[in-house]
mmCIF file of the C-alpha atoms, coordinates in Angstrom:
data_MODEL
# 
_entry.id   MODEL 
# 
loop_
_atom_site.group_PDB 
_atom_site.id 
_atom_site.type_symbol 
_atom_site.label_atom_id 
_atom_site.label_alt_id 
_atom_site.label_comp_id 
_atom_site.label_asym_id 
_atom_site.label_entity_id 
_atom_site.label_seq_id 
_atom_site.pdbx_PDB_ins_code 
_atom_site.Cartn_x 
_atom_site.Cartn_y 
_atom_site.Cartn_z 
_atom_site.occupancy 
_atom_site.B_iso_or_equiv 
_atom_site.pdbx_formal_charge 
_atom_site.auth_seq_id 
_atom_site.auth_comp_id 
_atom_site.auth_asym_id 
_atom_site.auth_atom_id 
_atom_site.pdbx_PDB_model_num 
ATOM 1  C CA . MET A 1 1  ? 1.549   13.166  4.679   1.00 0.00 ? 1  MET A CA 1 
ATOM 2  C CA . ALA A 1 2  ? 5.162   10.987  6.351   1.00 0.00 ? 2  ALA A CA 1 
ATOM 3  C CA . ASP A 1 3  ? 6.901   8.640   3.379   1.00 0.00 ? 3  ASP A CA 1 
ATOM 4  C CA . THR A 1 4  ? 5.348   5.495   3.133   1.00 0.00 ? 4  THR A CA 1 
ATOM 5  C CA . ILE A 1 5  ? 7.294   2.255   2.379   1.00 0.00 ? 5  ILE A CA 1 
ATOM 6  C CA . ILE A 1 6  ? 5.316   2.792   -0.798  1.00 0.00 ? 6  ILE A CA 1 
ATOM 7  C CA . ASP A 1 7  ? 7.164   6.075   -1.509  1.00 0.00 ? 7  ASP A CA 1 
ATOM 8  C CA . ARG A 1 8  ? 10.612  4.939   -0.593  1.00 0.00 ? 8  ARG A CA 1 
ATOM 9  C CA . ALA A 1 9  ? 10.506  1.821   -3.077  1.00 0.00 ? 9  ALA A CA 1 
ATOM 10 C CA . TYR A 1 10 ? 9.011   4.245   -5.855  1.00 0.00 ? 10 TYR A CA 1 
ATOM 11 C CA . GLU A 1 11 ? 12.259  6.216   -5.013  1.00 0.00 ? 11 GLU A CA 1 
ATOM 12 C CA . ASP A 1 12 ? 14.597  3.525   -4.992  1.00 0.00 ? 12 ASP A CA 1 
ATOM 13 C CA . ASN A 1 13 ? 12.763  2.078   -8.533  1.00 0.00 ? 13 ASN A CA 1 
ATOM 14 C CA . ALA A 1 14 ? 13.300  5.453   -10.048 1.00 0.00 ? 14 ALA A CA 1 
ATOM 15 C CA . SER A 1 15 ? 16.988  5.972   -8.560  1.00 0.00 ? 15 SER A CA 1 
ATOM 16 C CA . LEU A 1 16 ? 17.811  2.112   -10.037 1.00 0.00 ? 16 LEU A CA 1 
ATOM 17 C CA . LEU A 1 17 ? 15.839  3.068   -13.520 1.00 0.00 ? 17 LEU A CA 1 
ATOM 18 C CA . HIS A 1 18 ? 18.475  6.080   -13.489 1.00 0.00 ? 18 HIS A CA 1 
ATOM 19 C CA . TYR A 1 19 ? 21.343  3.802   -12.895 1.00 0.00 ? 19 TYR A CA 1 
ATOM 20 C CA . LEU A 1 20 ? 19.988  1.769   -15.908 1.00 0.00 ? 20 LEU A CA 1 
ATOM 21 C CA . SER A 1 21 ? 19.220  4.496   -18.646 1.00 0.00 ? 21 SER A CA 1 
ATOM 22 C CA . GLU A 1 22 ? 22.435  5.534   -17.881 1.00 0.00 ? 22 GLU A CA 1 
ATOM 23 C CA . ARG A 1 23 ? 24.444  2.535   -18.412 1.00 0.00 ? 23 ARG A CA 1 
ATOM 24 C CA . ASN A 1 24 ? 22.470  1.871   -21.695 1.00 0.00 ? 24 ASN A CA 1 
ATOM 25 C CA . GLU A 1 25 ? 20.652  -1.257  -20.379 1.00 0.00 ? 25 GLU A CA 1 
ATOM 26 C CA . LEU A 1 26 ? 17.689  -1.284  -21.841 1.00 0.00 ? 26 LEU A CA 1 
ATOM 27 C CA . SER A 1 27 ? 16.455  -4.880  -21.642 1.00 0.00 ? 27 SER A CA 1 
ATOM 28 C CA . LEU A 1 28 ? 17.027  -5.137  -17.951 1.00 0.00 ? 28 LEU A CA 1 
ATOM 29 C CA . LEU A 1 29 ? 15.427  -1.559  -17.632 1.00 0.00 ? 29 LEU A CA 1 
ATOM 30 C CA . ARG A 1 30 ? 12.110  -2.477  -19.223 1.00 0.00 ? 30 ARG A CA 1 
ATOM 31 C CA . THR A 1 31 ? 12.265  -5.668  -17.122 1.00 0.00 ? 31 THR A CA 1 
ATOM 32 C CA . VAL A 1 32 ? 12.831  -3.419  -13.914 1.00 0.00 ? 32 VAL A CA 1 
ATOM 33 C CA . ASP A 1 33 ? 10.059  -1.087  -14.790 1.00 0.00 ? 33 ASP A CA 1 
ATOM 34 C CA . ASP A 1 34 ? 7.383   -3.938  -15.632 1.00 0.00 ? 34 ASP A CA 1 
ATOM 35 C CA . SER A 1 35 ? 7.838   -5.482  -12.441 1.00 0.00 ? 35 SER A CA 1 
ATOM 36 C CA . PHE A 1 36 ? 7.811   -2.627  -10.593 1.00 0.00 ? 36 PHE A CA 1 
ATOM 37 C CA . ARG A 1 37 ? 4.636   -0.859  -12.129 1.00 0.00 ? 37 ARG A CA 1 
ATOM 38 C CA . LYS A 1 38 ? 2.738   -4.158  -11.229 1.00 0.00 ? 38 LYS A CA 1 
ATOM 39 C CA . THR A 1 39 ? 4.191   -4.412  -7.670  1.00 0.00 ? 39 THR A CA 1 
ATOM 40 C CA . LEU A 1 40 ? 3.499   -0.585  -6.946  1.00 0.00 ? 40 LEU A CA 1 
ATOM 41 C CA . VAL A 1 41 ? -0.344  -0.761  -7.893  1.00 0.00 ? 41 VAL A CA 1 
ATOM 42 C CA . LEU A 1 42 ? -0.442  -3.960  -5.154  1.00 0.00 ? 42 LEU A CA 1 
ATOM 43 C CA . SER A 1 43 ? 1.247   -2.279  -3.132  1.00 0.00 ? 43 SER A CA 1 
ATOM 44 C CA . ALA A 1 44 ? -0.965  0.967   -3.011  1.00 0.00 ? 44 ALA A CA 1 
ATOM 45 C CA . ALA A 1 45 ? -4.132  -1.385  -3.538  1.00 0.00 ? 45 ALA A CA 1 
ATOM 46 C CA . SER A 1 46 ? -2.803  -2.682  0.046   1.00 0.00 ? 46 SER A CA 1 
ATOM 47 C CA . LEU A 1 47 ? -1.838  0.701   1.571   1.00 0.00 ? 47 LEU A CA 1 
ATOM 48 C CA . PHE A 1 48 ? -5.345  1.828   0.686   1.00 0.00 ? 48 PHE A CA 1 
ATOM 49 C CA . GLU A 1 49 ? -7.299  -1.112  1.932   1.00 0.00 ? 49 GLU A CA 1 
ATOM 50 C CA . HIS A 1 50 ? -5.246  -0.911  5.333   1.00 0.00 ? 50 HIS A CA 1 
ATOM 51 C CA . ARG A 1 51 ? -6.199  2.846   5.996   1.00 0.00 ? 51 ARG A CA 1 
ATOM 52 C CA . ILE A 1 52 ? -9.650  2.195   4.881   1.00 0.00 ? 52 ILE A CA 1 
ATOM 53 C CA . SER A 1 53 ? -10.117 -0.665  7.283   1.00 0.00 ? 53 SER A CA 1 
ATOM 54 C CA . ASP A 1 54 ? -8.381  1.583   10.234  1.00 0.00 ? 54 ASP A CA 1 
ATOM 55 C CA . ALA A 1 55 ? -10.852 4.044   9.344   1.00 0.00 ? 55 ALA A CA 1 
ATOM 56 C CA . ILE A 1 56 ? -13.954 1.727   9.692   1.00 0.00 ? 56 ILE A CA 1 
ATOM 57 C CA . HIS A 1 57 ? -12.648 0.542   12.717  1.00 0.00 ? 57 HIS A CA 1 
ATOM 58 C CA . SER A 1 58 ? -11.997 3.594   14.581  1.00 0.00 ? 58 SER A CA 1 
ATOM 59 C CA . TYR A 1 59 ? -15.247 5.045   13.231  1.00 0.00 ? 59 TYR A CA 1 
ATOM 60 C CA . CYS A 1 60 ? -17.026 2.290   14.595  1.00 0.00 ? 60 CYS A CA 1 
ATOM 61 C CA . ASP A 1 61 ? -15.153 2.363   17.906  1.00 0.00 ? 61 ASP A CA 1 
ATOM 62 C CA . ARG A 1 62 ? -15.966 6.063   18.415  1.00 0.00 ? 62 ARG A CA 1 
ATOM 63 C CA . LYS A 1 63 ? -19.904 5.489   17.647  1.00 0.00 ? 63 LYS A CA 1 
ATOM 64 C CA . SER A 1 64 ? -19.935 2.175   19.406  1.00 0.00 ? 64 SER A CA 1 
ATOM 65 C CA . GLY A 1 65 ? -18.219 3.613   22.913  1.00 0.00 ? 65 GLY A CA 1 
ATOM 66 C CA . SER A 1 66 ? -15.773 1.594   22.656  1.00 0.00 ? 66 SER A CA 1 
ATOM 67 C CA . ASP A 1 67 ? -18.434 -1.426  22.565  1.00 0.00 ? 67 ASP A CA 1 
ATOM 68 C CA . SER A 1 68 ? -16.504 -4.931  22.218  1.00 0.00 ? 68 SER A CA 1 
ATOM 69 C CA . CYS A 1 69 ? -18.897 -7.180  20.392  1.00 0.00 ? 69 CYS A CA 1 
ATOM 70 C CA . VAL A 1 70 ? -20.120 -4.272  18.219  1.00 0.00 ? 70 VAL A CA 1 
ATOM 71 C CA . LEU A 1 71 ? -15.775 -3.785  16.713  1.00 0.00 ? 71 LEU A CA 1 
ATOM 72 C CA . ALA A 1 72 ? -15.765 -7.951  17.116  1.00 0.00 ? 72 ALA A CA 1 
ATOM 73 C CA . LEU A 1 73 ? -18.890 -7.908  14.733  1.00 0.00 ? 73 LEU A CA 1 
ATOM 74 C CA . VAL A 1 74 ? -17.369 -5.401  12.719  1.00 0.00 ? 74 VAL A CA 1 
ATOM 75 C CA . ARG A 1 75 ? -14.097 -6.727  12.445  1.00 0.00 ? 75 ARG A CA 1 
ATOM 76 C CA . ASN A 1 76 ? -15.287 -10.269 11.421  1.00 0.00 ? 76 ASN A CA 1 
ATOM 77 C CA . LYS A 1 77 ? -17.953 -9.454  9.264   1.00 0.00 ? 77 LYS A CA 1 
ATOM 78 C CA . VAL A 1 78 ? -16.809 -6.232  7.882   1.00 0.00 ? 78 VAL A CA 1 
ATOM 79 C CA . LEU A 1 79 ? -13.088 -6.203  7.871   1.00 0.00 ? 79 LEU A CA 1 
ATOM 80 C CA . LYS A 1 80 ? -12.145 -9.409  7.039   1.00 0.00 ? 80 LYS A CA 1 
ATOM 81 C CA . GLN A 1 81 ? -14.083 -9.857  3.737   1.00 0.00 ? 81 GLN A CA 1 
# 
């Protein structure tokens, strides 16, 4: 699987945490770690939602023979919810 923006953010955060740990910046280290964990959860959920939406759209596109009415219905009533 290709690296996502979440993978890159995780690597950057790990580097920052390592840097702060080496310099014994414990208070800042804890603040950065707490903040990033929350950001990571929200980012992963958003990526998952996007991928599921794309999969649903692709499935409906394939099964409906690219019927624009069906795709509009799915987009407006299912994916925008």
